N, C-alpha and C positions, 0 to 999 in steps of 0.2 A: 488605475483601471487594472482589474484582475481578469484575464482572459480565460473563457470557459474551455474545458478540454472534454472531448476532442475539439479541435478547432472547427468552428462553423459560423455561420452568419445568423443574426437574429431576424425578426420580423421586419426590421427596418433596413435590411440588407447591409448591416454593419457587423463588425466583429462582435460575436456574443460575449457578454461579461458575465462574471460569476460573483456571487457574495463571497466573503472572506471564508465562511465555513465551507461552502462547496469547493472553493479553490483548494483548501487545505485537504479535503477528501480526495480531490483530483491528484494532488501532490503525492499523497500516501499510495494511491493506486499506481501512479506512474513509477514510484520508487520500487514498490514491491514486485511489480511485473516486469521491470527492466533487469536483464541479466548483467552481472558485471562484465565488462568488455564491450558491451553494445555501443556505448557512447564514446566516440573518437577522442574527445578532449577530456573525458572523465572516466578512465578505464575502471576505476574502482567503484563507480556509482551503480547502485542497484541492489535489490533485495534478493533477486535470483529465486523467488519462490516457485516459478515454473519448473525449474529443475527437481524440486521436491516432490512433485507429483508422481515421479517415477521411482521414488525411493520406497522401500518396504513400508507398508503400513504398520506402525508400532508406536508404543509410548515414546521410545527413544527418538524415533523420527520427528514425532510432534514436538517433543522438547527441543530438538535441535532447530526445528522451523521457528519456534517461538524465540530462541535465543538469537537466531540470525535476523528475525524481524525486528526485534527490540534493538539490536545493534545498529542496523541500517536506519531506523527511524531516529535514534539518538544522535547518529552521526550527521545525517543530512537534514533533519527537521527539528532537532533538539532546541533551537532557538525560537521555534514557533509553537511547539506542543509539548505536553508532558504525557508520556505514555503510562496509562494506568493499568492496563491489562492487555495481554496478547494470548488468545486461545487459538491453538492449531489442532485440528483433528484430521487424521488420515484414515480413510476407509476405502480399501480396494484401490482404484485409481482416481479417487476424488480427495482433494485436500480443501477443507474448510477452515478459513482464517477469519477470526474477528479481532479488530483492534479497537480498544476503547482509549480515548485520549481526551486531554483537556486543552483547549486553546489558551495559551499563556496571556494573550492580550485582554480577552474578554472573561476568562474562567469558565466558559461554557463547555460542558462534556458532550462528546459526540461519538460515534462509532462508524467503523468501516467493516463490511462483510463482504468478503470474496470467497468464491467457489471456483476451485480449478479442476480441470479434468472432466471426465464424463462418466456418468454412472453406466455400468455394464448392462 
């Protein structure tokens, strides 16, 4: 059973379940939105992309974000997915991230889009 995230109950008042594809998307979002040091027993876990929202919007910052995201995904989800592309664009206080990946078990390609920060 794969538990849906965030945790909630389904229409039968049971723990909501997720498909494998949705579960992987949830794991990617959790990984990227967790800052290193937030988890007590795994202090190095996390992509830390929330911190990048406050970095200067530049091509270098976007490249750094892409590198950090690829590293975190490979480290923590490399047994389940193959990262095909990571695109990070920073504009003002908004960071847009797209991760395109393939599920290793099924070969299905999927994507996760995250937008962090708020437009002025």
